[in-house]
N, C-alpha and C positions, 0 to 999 in steps of 0.2 A: 348123508356123506359129505355133503356140501360143506356144511359147516365144520366138519374136521378138516377139510382139504384147506379152507380159509385160516382156521387157526394155525395150521401148519404152516401156511404161507406167511401170516403176520409174524410167527415166532421165528423165523428164518433170518439168519444175519443179514444185514444190507450189504448188497454187491460192492467189491472194492471200486473205488473212484480214482481217476488218474487226472492229475494236475500238471500241466506243463508250466513250468518254472522259467524257461530261457527257451526261446526259439528264434535267437537273432544271430546275425554275425558279430561275432566278437573280434576286435583288434588286438594284438600283441605283438607289440614289436620286437626286434632281434634282441636277444639276451635279456628279455624282461619276462615277467611273470605277471598274470592277472588273476585276481581271486573274484569269485563270485559267491555270495550268501545262499545258505539252502538252511532256512529254519524248518525242523521236522517238528510236526504236532504232537502230541502225547499220545496219539493212537499209533499203531504199527504202520510203517511204510517200507516202500522199496524205493530205490533211487536207480533210474535207469539214464546211462550217458551215453550219447551217440554224438560223434563230432568228425569233421572232415576239413582238412587244410584246403583253402582255396586259392591261397597265393602265398610266395615265399619258396626258399630253397629245400628246407629241411621240414620234417615233422615236429610235433609239438607232444606232449605229455599231458595228460589230464590226471591229477591226485585229488583224493577226497580226505580231508582231514577234520578232525574237531578243531573248533576255532582255538583252544589253547595249545593244540599240537602245532597249529600253523603258527603262532607265537614263536614256540620251541624252534620250528623249523628254520624261521627266518632270523632267529639267534645263532643259528648253528649247533643247536642242543639236540639230544636224542629226542625222538617223537615217534608217535605211532602214526601209521597209516591204515586208513579204513579200506581204500581202494585204490589202484592206480593203472594205467595203461602204460606202455612203453612207448618212446618216441617214434611217431608214425604220423603219416599223412591222413590216417583216417583210423578210427577205433571206437571202441565201445566198452562199456562195463554195466554191470548190474549189481546192487550191493543192498543188503536189508540191514541197516544197524541195528545193534542191540539195544540202544538207548535213544529215546528222543533228545535231541540236543541242538546246538547252532553249529551247523558244518560249513565247510569252506570248499569250493572246488576251485584248485589251482591250476589254471593254464600255464605250463611252464615251456616257454619258447628259448630258453638258453642255450639250447643246442643249434640254433640259427646263427648265434654270434661266432659259432667257432669255424664258420667257412668263410 
């Protein structure tokens, strides 16, 4: 019986692992955006994002885009958004991208310049 249990244990998939990509304060000036690179491996992944604004008068939003969609967005062209939050002083999202790719997290503080 012990041999069967060990064989089943060895055949079990490896448990998911968690990797923290960013855990720092990131400064984004009024009316500015800031991008952070997120390279996803070939294996399946889930992006979990939590944020909190610690200074400033208004909220920010966080947008997850593929790199090519970021280039389109910056040129004012049509683009796809993987995930996004509304402008807020704190927020979160979780997203499981369909494809491994090079993604960008965009911290959008353009609302701050309106006050």
